[in-house]
Backbone as JSON, one array per atom type, in Angstrom:
{
  "sequence": "XXXXXXXXXXXXXXXXXXXXXXXXXXXXXXXXXXXXXXXXXXXXXXXXXXXXXXXXXXXXXXXXXXXXXXXXXXXXXXXXXXXXXXXXXXXXXXXXXXXXXXXXXXXXXXXXXXXXXXXXXXXXXXXXXX",
  "N": [[-66.57, -1.88, -40.35], [-64.79, 0.32, -38.38], [-65.38, 1.12, -34.92], [-66.0, 3.07, -31.95], [-66.67, 3.77, -28.5], [-67.59, 5.94, -25.79], [-67.2, 5.83, -22.26], [-69.14, 6.54, -19.34], [-67.62, 6.96, -17.15], [-64.12, 6.67, -16.27], [-62.55, 3.5, -16.45], [-60.63, 1.08, -14.65], [-60.16, -1.5, -15.32], [-60.48, -4.37, -17.54], [-60.58, -3.18, -20.84], [-59.94, -0.75, -19.91], [-59.64, 2.83, -19.26], [-61.43, 5.65, -20.8], [-62.39, 5.55, -23.39], [-63.49, 2.99, -25.59], [-62.71, 0.55, -27.97], [-61.99, 1.02, -31.48], [-59.11, 3.01, -32.39], [-59.36, 6.58, -32.47], [-59.3, 8.16, -35.45], [-58.82, 10.33, -38.25], [-61.77, 11.26, -40.08], [-64.76, 11.35, -38.24], [-67.96, 10.02, -37.51], [-70.52, 10.76, -35.35], [-72.74, 8.8, -33.52], [-75.82, 8.58, -31.95], [-78.49, 7.93, -29.57], [-80.57, 9.78, -28.84], [-81.05, 13.35, -29.09], [-81.03, 15.88, -26.87], [-80.25, 18.22, -25.22], [-77.8, 18.47, -26.35], [-75.51, 17.96, -24.95], [-74.16, 15.45, -24.72], [-73.22, 15.18, -27.34], [-71.48, 17.37, -27.52], [-69.55, 16.57, -25.63], [-68.6, 14.27, -26.93], [-67.5, 15.39, -29.3], [-65.4, 16.86, -28.17], [-63.81, 14.76, -27.07], [-63.11, 13.43, -29.44], [-61.66, 15.43, -30.79], [-59.55, 15.76, -28.95], [-58.25, 13.38, -29.35], [-57.11, 13.81, -31.74], [-58.59, 13.55, -34.03], [-61.35, 14.27, -36.33], [-64.6, 15.37, -35.91], [-67.29, 14.97, -38.11], [-70.0, 14.72, -38.66], [-73.26, 14.12, -37.21], [-75.41, 11.52, -36.31], [-78.58, 10.78, -35.23], [-81.05, 8.85, -33.5], [-83.54, 9.85, -32.53], [-84.79, 13.06, -32.6], [-85.62, 15.11, -30.12], [-86.65, 17.58, -30.4], [-86.43, 19.83, -28.71], [-86.44, 23.09, -27.31], [-83.51, 24.74, -26.56], [-82.44, 27.11, -25.89], [-83.01, 30.55, -24.96], [-83.79, 31.88, -27.2], [-85.1, 29.99, -28.61], [-83.68, 28.13, -30.02], [-82.91, 24.86, -31.19], [-81.39, 21.77, -29.98], [-80.14, 20.47, -32.1], [-79.78, 22.59, -33.92], [-78.11, 24.19, -32.36], [-75.81, 22.56, -31.97], [-75.05, 22.21, -34.65], [-74.45, 24.86, -35.37], [-72.45, 25.55, -33.45], [-70.35, 23.68, -33.86], [-70.18, 23.36, -36.57], [-71.26, 21.11, -37.72], [-73.13, 18.69, -39.62], [-76.27, 17.5, -38.72], [-78.14, 14.66, -38.55], [-81.31, 13.33, -38.22], [-83.02, 10.35, -37.59], [-85.64, 10.08, -36.83], [-88.21, 12.33, -35.76], [-89.63, 14.19, -33.05], [-92.18, 15.31, -33.55], [-93.06, 13.73, -35.67], [-93.27, 11.3, -34.45], [-95.43, 11.81, -32.75], [-97.46, 12.18, -34.68], [-97.53, 9.61, -35.76], [-98.45, 8.13, -33.53], [-101.0, 9.2, -33.24], [-102.4, 7.96, -35.22], [-102.6, 5.4, -34.36], [-104.66, 3.68, -32.59], [-104.22, 1.77, -30.59], [-101.97, 2.68, -29.33], [-102.45, 5.25, -28.64], [-102.92, 6.11, -26.08], [-100.59, 7.04, -25.02], [-100.29, 9.56, -25.98], [-101.3, 11.97, -24.53], [-99.36, 12.46, -22.47], [-97.0, 12.76, -23.98], [-97.67, 14.93, -25.6], [-97.95, 16.89, -23.64], [-95.32, 17.01, -22.77], [-94.14, 18.01, -25.12], [-95.38, 20.53, -25.22], [-94.29, 21.71, -22.93], [-91.46, 21.66, -23.32], [-90.78, 21.67, -26.01], [-89.84, 22.95, -29.27], [-91.61, 25.43, -31.09], [-93.59, 24.49, -33.81], [-93.67, 26.22, -36.03], [-91.27, 27.52, -35.85], [-89.36, 25.66, -36.47], [-86.46, 24.39, -38.04], [-85.18, 22.41, -40.52], [-82.41, 20.43, -40.01]],
  "CA": [[-66.35, -0.48, -40.06], [-64.32, 0.49, -36.99], [-66.22, 1.95, -34.07], [-65.56, 3.25, -30.57], [-67.66, 4.45, -27.67], [-67.05, 6.46, -24.54], [-67.87, 5.44, -21.02], [-69.5, 7.67, -18.47], [-66.5, 7.17, -16.23], [-62.92, 5.91, -16.6], [-62.45, 2.2, -15.79], [-59.25, 0.63, -14.5], [-60.12, -2.92, -15.61], [-60.86, -4.66, -18.93], [-59.81, -2.33, -21.74], [-59.56, 0.45, -19.17], [-59.83, 4.13, -19.89], [-62.76, 6.19, -21.06], [-62.78, 5.13, -24.74], [-63.39, 1.55, -25.86], [-62.86, 0.25, -29.39], [-60.97, 1.43, -32.44], [-58.52, 4.33, -32.17], [-60.02, 7.66, -33.19], [-58.44, 8.72, -36.49], [-59.49, 10.84, -39.44], [-63.12, 11.78, -39.96], [-65.6, 10.54, -37.35], [-69.39, 10.29, -37.42], [-71.06, 10.48, -34.02], [-74.06, 8.17, -33.56], [-76.41, 8.6, -30.61], [-79.9, 7.56, -29.57], [-81.39, 10.99, -28.86], [-80.39, 14.62, -28.79], [-81.93, 16.68, -26.06], [-79.6, 19.53, -25.07], [-76.54, 18.46, -27.1], [-74.41, 17.76, -24.02], [-73.42, 14.25, -25.1], [-72.53, 15.46, -28.59], [-70.35, 18.24, -27.2], [-68.54, 15.73, -24.99], [-68.01, 13.41, -27.96], [-66.65, 16.22, -30.16], [-64.18, 17.15, -27.42], [-62.99, 13.53, -27.02], [-62.6, 13.19, -30.79], [-60.62, 16.42, -31.04], [-58.41, 15.44, -28.08], [-57.55, 12.22, -29.93], [-56.5, 14.23, -32.99], [-59.5, 13.24, -35.15], [-62.27, 15.34, -36.66], [-66.03, 15.06, -36.02], [-67.8, 15.54, -39.37], [-71.46, 14.67, -38.7], [-73.94, 13.44, -36.1], [-76.64, 10.8, -36.68], [-79.31, 10.43, -34.02], [-82.28, 8.12, -33.75], [-84.71, 10.69, -32.26], [-84.65, 14.47, -32.24], [-86.72, 15.46, -29.21], [-87.12, 18.9, -30.82], [-86.54, 20.7, -27.55], [-85.8, 24.39, -27.33], [-82.44, 24.7, -25.56], [-82.0, 28.48, -25.6], [-84.12, 31.5, -24.82], [-84.23, 32.28, -28.54], [-85.85, 28.88, -29.19], [-82.8, 27.26, -30.81], [-82.93, 23.45, -30.8], [-80.06, 21.17, -29.77], [-79.55, 20.23, -33.43], [-79.33, 23.89, -34.44], [-77.0, 24.63, -31.52], [-74.63, 21.74, -32.3], [-74.66, 22.54, -36.02], [-73.84, 26.19, -35.34], [-71.26, 25.57, -32.6], [-69.26, 22.84, -34.37], [-70.2, 23.26, -38.03], [-71.58, 19.71, -38.06], [-74.46, 18.34, -40.09], [-76.92, 16.59, -37.79], [-79.2, 13.93, -39.24], [-82.2, 12.61, -37.31], [-83.82, 9.31, -38.23], [-87.04, 10.38, -36.49], [-88.39, 13.58, -35.02], [-90.7, 14.09, -32.06], [-93.5, 15.6, -34.13], [-93.5, 12.59, -36.49], [-93.68, 10.28, -33.48], [-96.79, 12.17, -32.33], [-98.36, 11.89, -35.81], [-97.65, 8.15, -35.83], [-99.29, 7.67, -32.42], [-102.38, 9.63, -33.48], [-103.0, 7.0, -36.15], [-102.53, 4.07, -33.76], [-105.52, 3.66, -31.41], [-103.65, 0.91, -29.55], [-100.88, 3.41, -28.67], [-102.85, 6.65, -28.44], [-102.91, 6.42, -24.65], [-99.33, 7.71, -24.7], [-100.32, 10.9, -26.55], [-101.4, 13.11, -23.61], [-98.08, 12.73, -21.79], [-96.04, 13.25, -24.96], [-98.08, 16.28, -26.0], [-97.61, 17.77, -22.52], [-93.86, 17.16, -22.85], [-93.86, 18.9, -26.24], [-95.81, 21.88, -24.81], [-93.38, 22.22, -21.91], [-90.05, 21.75, -23.7], [-90.56, 21.62, -27.45], [-89.84, 24.12, -30.15], [-92.87, 25.63, -31.79], [-93.41, 23.95, -35.17], [-93.42, 27.3, -36.98], [-89.87, 27.94, -35.73], [-88.46, 24.58, -36.76], [-85.61, 24.42, -39.23], [-84.58, 21.09, -40.72], [-80.94, 20.46, -40.0]],
  "C": [[-65.88, -0.35, -38.61], [-65.3, 1.36, -36.2], [-65.6, 2.04, -32.68], [-66.71, 3.89, -29.82], [-66.99, 4.92, -26.4], [-67.89, 5.99, -23.38], [-68.2, 6.68, -20.22], [-68.37, 7.99, -17.5], [-65.34, 6.26, -16.62], [-62.9, 4.62, -15.78], [-60.98, 1.82, -15.69], [-59.12, -0.87, -14.75], [-60.58, -3.15, -17.05], [-59.98, -3.85, -19.87], [-59.34, -1.06, -21.06], [-59.91, 1.72, -19.92], [-61.27, 4.54, -20.09], [-63.27, 5.77, -22.43], [-62.55, 3.63, -24.92], [-63.57, 1.37, -27.37], [-61.71, 0.75, -30.21], [-60.39, 2.8, -32.07], [-59.26, 5.39, -33.0], [-59.02, 8.3, -34.14], [-59.29, 9.26, -37.62], [-60.85, 11.43, -39.14], [-64.0, 10.81, -39.19], [-67.05, 10.99, -37.45], [-69.84, 9.87, -36.03], [-72.46, 9.91, -34.19], [-74.59, 8.12, -32.14], [-77.89, 8.28, -30.7], [-80.81, 8.78, -29.66], [-80.5, 12.22, -28.73], [-81.41, 15.46, -28.06], [-81.35, 18.09, -25.94], [-78.3, 19.61, -25.87], [-75.32, 18.2, -26.23], [-73.54, 16.57, -24.41], [-72.62, 14.48, -26.39], [-71.32, 16.35, -28.34], [-69.21, 17.45, -26.55], [-67.83, 14.85, -26.02], [-67.08, 14.19, -28.88], [-65.34, 16.53, -29.45], [-63.26, 15.93, -27.34], [-62.36, 13.25, -28.38], [-61.47, 14.15, -31.11], [-59.37, 16.15, -30.21], [-57.59, 14.28, -28.63], [-56.9, 12.58, -31.28], [-57.34, 13.92, -34.23], [-60.46, 14.4, -35.35], [-63.71, 14.81, -36.73], [-66.55, 15.73, -37.28], [-69.33, 15.54, -39.45], [-71.97, 13.94, -37.46], [-75.19, 12.78, -36.67], [-77.31, 10.41, -35.37], [-80.6, 9.71, -34.4], [-83.49, 9.04, -33.59], [-84.28, 12.1, -31.87], [-85.85, 14.82, -31.37], [-87.3, 16.84, -29.51], [-87.36, 19.84, -29.65], [-85.87, 22.04, -27.83], [-84.76, 24.41, -26.21], [-81.89, 26.1, -25.24], [-83.22, 29.39, -25.51], [-84.65, 31.95, -26.17], [-85.02, 31.18, -29.24], [-85.01, 27.96, -30.04], [-82.87, 25.84, -30.28], [-81.51, 22.95, -30.58], [-79.38, 20.92, -31.11], [-79.01, 21.53, -34.01], [-78.1, 24.38, -33.67], [-75.72, 23.88, -31.87], [-74.13, 22.06, -33.71], [-73.93, 23.88, -36.06], [-72.49, 26.17, -34.63], [-70.08, 24.82, -33.23], [-69.22, 22.76, -35.89], [-70.5, 21.86, -38.52], [-72.96, 19.61, -38.69], [-75.02, 17.32, -39.11], [-78.11, 15.98, -38.5], [-80.0, 13.15, -38.22], [-82.98, 11.57, -38.11], [-85.3, 9.53, -37.99], [-87.08, 11.66, -35.69], [-89.63, 13.45, -34.13], [-92.06, 14.32, -32.69], [-93.98, 14.46, -35.03], [-93.9, 11.41, -35.6], [-95.11, 10.56, -33.02], [-97.79, 11.85, -33.44], [-98.59, 10.38, -35.94], [-98.61, 7.65, -34.75], [-100.75, 8.06, -32.61], [-103.12, 8.66, -34.4], [-102.98, 5.57, -35.62], [-103.37, 4.05, -32.49], [-104.95, 2.82, -30.25], [-102.52, 1.6, -28.78], [-101.26, 4.84, -28.29], [-102.91, 7.06, -26.97], [-101.64, 7.14, -24.21], [-99.35, 9.18, -25.12], [-100.41, 12.02, -25.52], [-100.07, 13.45, -22.92], [-97.05, 13.3, -22.76], [-96.4, 14.66, -25.45], [-97.79, 17.29, -24.89], [-96.11, 18.04, -22.5], [-93.49, 18.15, -23.96], [-94.24, 20.35, -25.88], [-94.81, 22.51, -23.85], [-91.98, 22.51, -22.45], [-89.8, 21.94, -25.19], [-90.49, 22.97, -28.13], [-91.23, 24.25, -30.76], [-92.66, 25.22, -33.24], [-93.12, 25.04, -36.18], [-91.97, 27.76, -36.96], [-88.91, 26.89, -36.26], [-87.73, 24.77, -38.08], [-85.02, 23.02, -39.36], [-83.08, 21.23, -40.79], [-80.38, 19.43, -40.94]]
}
């Protein structure tokens, strides 16, 4: 399967440029490690469109489930609405917390992660599966 990735900055050596890998053509799936505010996804969609291709979906390893707007919209909801993309998460922050609660050897990480969720996370009652 062809793939490409973007660099944080343009290089003038090696393959050069901002994009490395296969040319962007046709339908493209964006794959990323996490989605926090959706900034990386927006940048990727713009690069794909500039190349004449079409972003059709996003797959991420972890949805941090952060509220990114005053209305409580998550990054996944924002990206889905803004670009009409389906966003698929392999894992979600709340499932990570549930996993850690059942692992005494890892439960020491819970207080910091729960504080992070309290500070930045969407309220579970508001969550919508994307």
